[in-house]
N, C-alpha and C positions, 0 to 999 in steps of 0.2 A: 264582338262578343267574347267574353271570357268565362271560364268555369266559375260558378258561384254567383253570377249576376242574379239579382232578385227579379222576380216576376212582379210587375206593377201594372195597375190599370192606367190606361192613357187613352185619350180621345183617338178615334180611328183616323189614321192618315194614309193607310194603304201601303206603307213601306215594308220592305222585306222583313224587318224585325218583328212585324205583327202577323206574319204568315206562318202557320204551323200546318203540317200535314199529318193526317191520321194514319198511323202504321198499324196494321192488324198483325199481331204476333201469333205464332203457332199454338200458344197455350190459351187462346181465347181472350187475351188481354189486348189493350191498345197502348200505343206510345204516341205522344205528340212531338213531332220532330220539325226542327227549323234548320235547314242545311245540315251542319254537323253537330247540332246541339238538340237537346230534348228537355222537356219539362221533367224535373227530377225532385224527389223528396230528399232533402239534405240528410245525409247519414242514414238513409233508409228508416227514419224514425216515424212510426205511425202513432202520433199522439197529438192532442190539441196543441195548437201553436207551432207545429212543425213548419220549418221554412220550405217554401216551394221556390225552386231556383232553376236557372238554365245550367246545364252541364253537358259536357261532350257526350255524344251518343255512345252508349256502351252496353246496351241490352241487359242491364242489371234490373233487379226487382224495384229499385228506386225509381225507375222510369216506366213501370208497367201499371196500368189502371184497368178497371172494368168500366165499360160504358153501360149505365143502367137507366132504364126508363124511370123517370121521376114520378110517373103516375098522374101528371097533369097535362098530358098532351105531347107525347113523344115526337110525333111528326108535325102536328098542327102548330104548336107554339115554340118549337125548337128549344125546349128545356131538357137538359141532360144532367145527370149526376155522374161524376167520376168517382168510382169507389176504389180506394187504394188497395192494392193487392194483399197487403198484410193484415189489415184490420177493418173495422167498420167505419173508419174515418172517411169523410166525403169531401170532395171539392165540388162546388156548385158552379156549373157553366151554363151561360145563357146565350 
């Protein structure tokens, strides 16, 4: 992995590059970390069409999200909304 790699959807194969750990930060946000990399909003831009990438874990705001109940079954259906810390932009995670 290298900084700036795009996040893409791919069929599950169970390899290391598809495993992310949820890190709870002291400011009530979460970070998705994979080894030394994290899910990152490129250039910390909170707007439609912003690039979501892998980037070396650095604890910046670009790697912090709120985990929000989607309102359609938080535990029953495993639907979650990731709310980016800067704006009302959302990533939908199932």
